[in-house]
PAVEXFI-862246 format. One record per residue (C-alpha): residue in three letters; residue number from 0; z, x, y; chain. Coordinates in steps of 0.02 Angstrom, whole numbers, plus 50000, padded with zeros to 5 digits. Each point is the difference from the previous one (the first is absolute). Layout:
<recs>
@code: ALA	pos: NUM	w: Z	u: X	v: Y	unit: A
...
</recs>
This chain:
<recs>
@code: MET	pos: 0	w: 51776	u: 48199	v: 49971	unit: A
@code: GLU	pos: 1	w: 49896	u: 49907	v: 49883	unit: A
@code: LYS	pos: 2	w: 50044	u: 49998	v: 49815	unit: A
@code: PRO	pos: 3	w: 49957	u: 50161	v: 49914	unit: A
@code: ILE	pos: 4	w: 49841	u: 50002	v: 49897	unit: A
@code: GLU	pos: 5	w: 50004	u: 50094	v: 49832	unit: A
@code: LEU	pos: 6	w: 49851	u: 50108	v: 49974	unit: A
@code: GLY	pos: 7	w: 50050	u: 50060	v: 49826	unit: A
@code: CYS	pos: 8	w: 50100	u: 50096	v: 49889	unit: A
@code: TYR	pos: 9	w: 49928	u: 50173	v: 49948	unit: A
@code: TYR	pos: 10	w: 50059	u: 50131	v: 49880	unit: A
@code: VAL	pos: 11	w: 50024	u: 50184	v: 50048	unit: A
@code: ASN	pos: 12	w: 49949	u: 50059	v: 49833	unit: A
@code: PRO	pos: 13	w: 50009	u: 49883	v: 49857	unit: A
@code: SER	pos: 14	w: 49989	u: 50117	v: 49868	unit: A
@code: VAL	pos: 15	w: 50165	u: 50076	v: 50034	unit: A
@code: SER	pos: 16	w: 50096	u: 49878	v: 50105	unit: A
@code: ASN	pos: 17	w: 50010	u: 49817	v: 50019	unit: A
@code: ASN	pos: 18	w: 50058	u: 50003	v: 50185	unit: A
@code: CYS	pos: 19	w: 49896	u: 49872	v: 50105	unit: A
@code: VAL	pos: 20	w: 49970	u: 50022	v: 50187	unit: A
@code: TYR	pos: 21	w: 49998	u: 49829	v: 50080	unit: A
@code: THR	pos: 22	w: 49885	u: 49993	v: 50159	unit: A
@code: PHE	pos: 23	w: 50023	u: 49872	v: 50141	unit: A
@code: LEU	pos: 24	w: 49907	u: 49955	v: 50148	unit: A
@code: LEU	pos: 25	w: 50108	u: 49941	v: 50152	unit: A
@code: ARG	pos: 26	w: 49914	u: 49917	v: 50136	unit: A
@code: ASN	pos: 27	w: 50069	u: 49978	v: 50174	unit: A
@code: ALA	pos: 28	w: 50156	u: 50105	v: 49959	unit: A
@code: TYR	pos: 29	w: 50109	u: 50069	v: 50145	unit: A
@code: LYS	pos: 30	w: 50151	u: 50100	v: 50025	unit: A
@code: ARG	pos: 31	w: 50166	u: 49900	v: 50012	unit: A
@code: PHE	pos: 32	w: 50131	u: 50128	v: 49983	unit: A
@code: GLU	pos: 33	w: 50026	u: 50194	v: 50005	unit: A
@code: GLN	pos: 34	w: 49996	u: 50090	v: 49831	unit: A
@code: GLU	pos: 35	w: 50171	u: 50060	v: 49933	unit: A
@code: THR	pos: 36	w: 49973	u: 50155	v: 49913	unit: A
@code: ASP	pos: 37	w: 50123	u: 50126	v: 49916	unit: A
@code: GLU	pos: 38	w: 50054	u: 50155	v: 50098	unit: A
@code: THR	pos: 39	w: 49889	u: 50109	v: 49899	unit: A
@code: GLU	pos: 40	w: 49844	u: 49891	v: 50016	unit: A
@code: GLU	pos: 41	w: 49867	u: 50048	v: 50127	unit: A
@code: ILE	pos: 42	w: 49880	u: 49855	v: 50008	unit: A
@code: GLU	pos: 43	w: 49866	u: 49968	v: 50129	unit: A
@code: ILE	pos: 44	w: 49917	u: 49837	v: 50015	unit: A
@code: MET	pos: 45	w: 49822	u: 49997	v: 50081	unit: A
@code: THR	pos: 46	w: 49893	u: 49859	v: 50028	unit: A
@code: TYR	pos: 47	w: 49811	u: 49999	v: 50014	unit: A
@code: ASP	pos: 48	w: 49867	u: 49864	v: 50014	unit: A
@code: PHE	pos: 49	w: 49930	u: 49960	v: 49831	unit: A
@code: GLU	pos: 50	w: 49822	u: 50065	v: 50064	unit: A
@code: GLN	pos: 51	w: 50073	u: 50174	v: 50028	unit: A
@code: ILE	pos: 52	w: 50064	u: 50018	v: 49819	unit: A
@code: GLU	pos: 53	w: 49837	u: 50066	v: 49919	unit: A
@code: ASP	pos: 54	w: 49981	u: 50132	v: 50133	unit: A
@code: LEU	pos: 55	w: 50174	u: 50052	v: 49959	unit: A
@code: ILE	pos: 56	w: 49964	u: 50014	v: 49816	unit: A
@code: GLY	pos: 57	w: 49834	u: 50093	v: 50035	unit: A
@code: HIS	pos: 58	w: 50089	u: 50126	v: 50099	unit: A
@code: GLY	pos: 59	w: 50134	u: 50029	v: 49869	unit: A
@code: GLU	pos: 60	w: 50142	u: 49915	v: 50103	unit: A
@code: ILE	pos: 61	w: 50037	u: 49872	v: 49861	unit: A
@code: THR	pos: 62	w: 49997	u: 50093	v: 49837	unit: A
@code: GLN	pos: 63	w: 50114	u: 49898	v: 49877	unit: A
@code: LEU	pos: 64	w: 49897	u: 49917	v: 49871	unit: A
@code: PHE	pos: 65	w: 50094	u: 49835	v: 49991	unit: A
@code: SER	pos: 66	w: 49993	u: 49978	v: 50188	unit: A
@code: ILE	pos: 67	w: 49813	u: 50030	v: 49999	unit: A
@code: SER	pos: 68	w: 49974	u: 49874	v: 49854	unit: A
@code: ALA	pos: 69	w: 50101	u: 49870	v: 50090	unit: A
@code: ILE	pos: 70	w: 49902	u: 50026	v: 50161	unit: A
@code: LEU	pos: 71	w: 49833	u: 49983	v: 49899	unit: A
@code: MET	pos: 72	w: 50069	u: 49843	v: 49911	unit: A
@code: ALA	pos: 73	w: 50058	u: 49920	v: 50156	unit: A
@code: LYS	pos: 74	w: 49829	u: 50038	v: 50089	unit: A
@code: ASN	pos: 75	w: 49906	u: 49928	v: 49854	unit: A
@code: TYR	pos: 76	w: 50112	u: 49837	v: 49996	unit: A
@code: ILE	pos: 77	w: 49982	u: 49985	v: 50186	unit: A
@code: ASN	pos: 78	w: 49807	u: 50026	v: 49995	unit: A
@code: THR	pos: 79	w: 49968	u: 49877	v: 49855	unit: A
@code: VAL	pos: 80	w: 50138	u: 49868	v: 50004	unit: A
@code: ILE	pos: 81	w: 50057	u: 49986	v: 50180	unit: A
@code: GLU	pos: 82	w: 49842	u: 50026	v: 50102	unit: A
@code: ASN	pos: 83	w: 49889	u: 49915	v: 49872	unit: A
@code: GLY	pos: 84	w: 50112	u: 49858	v: 49985	unit: A
</recs>
């Protein structure tokens, strides 16, 4: 895996909170270990090609705002920085 690329730190609602959500792009990431969860956790990990993500958002399969924002920031970074050198 390459070094993580920080895409930014963004505030949920700066008028009432100072919590910042950091967003990173990980390129060439891969699974090295099985996840160890607590007994009560039910987590399903799914993988998709990056090109499929906008369709998943459009069909309401990805609805979490931070995830959608991160996906759009990553796409913008890839299109402007990586592909255009």
